[in-house]
N, C-alpha and C positions, 0 to 999 in steps of 0.2 A: 504494500500500500504506500502510495506516495504521500508526501507531506500535505499536498493540496487536497487529498482525499479524507484526511482526518478532520473530525469535528473540532472546531477551534474553541479555545477557552473563552469564557465570557469575561475574563479579567479586564478591569478598566484601570488598574494600578491605583485603586483607592482601597487599600487593604487594612481593614479593621473589623474585628468580630464584635457583634453586639452581645447582649446578655443571653441570647438564645443560641450562641455559637454560629451565627450567620454573618457572613461578610456584608458590610454596608455598601460595598462597591458592586460586587458581582452577584450577591444573593445566594452564594453557595455556602453549605455548611463547612466547618473546618475539616471534617472527614472527607467531604467531596473534593475539597481543594487538595488535600494530601494525596488522595487516590487518583486524581485526574489523569496523570501520565500513564497509569497502569490500566485505565478503563478501556473497554472496547467502544467503538463508535455508538453501538446501541445503548450501552450504559451511559455514555455522555449525553445522548439525546434524551434519555430518561431524566438525567440531572437537569438538563436545560428546560424540560417541561416543569419540573419542580421550581426552578429559578423563576420562570415566568409567573407561576402561581404566587410565589413569595413576593415578587416585585409588585404584582397587582395588589396584593394584600397590604403592602407597605404604603401604597398610595392612598388607601382609604382613610 
């Protein structure tokens, strides 16, 4: 798999975990951030779905 085929990280270089262990920049959990490089593309897509839900929830 080429680099261009990999699901890219949602990191925006605003790295700080909140009280729920979720990054305020990319909305991934600390565990998701640590495991990102070992995840398959399917696992990464699942995380990105959770990120979208967390991001929407944080805007309410």
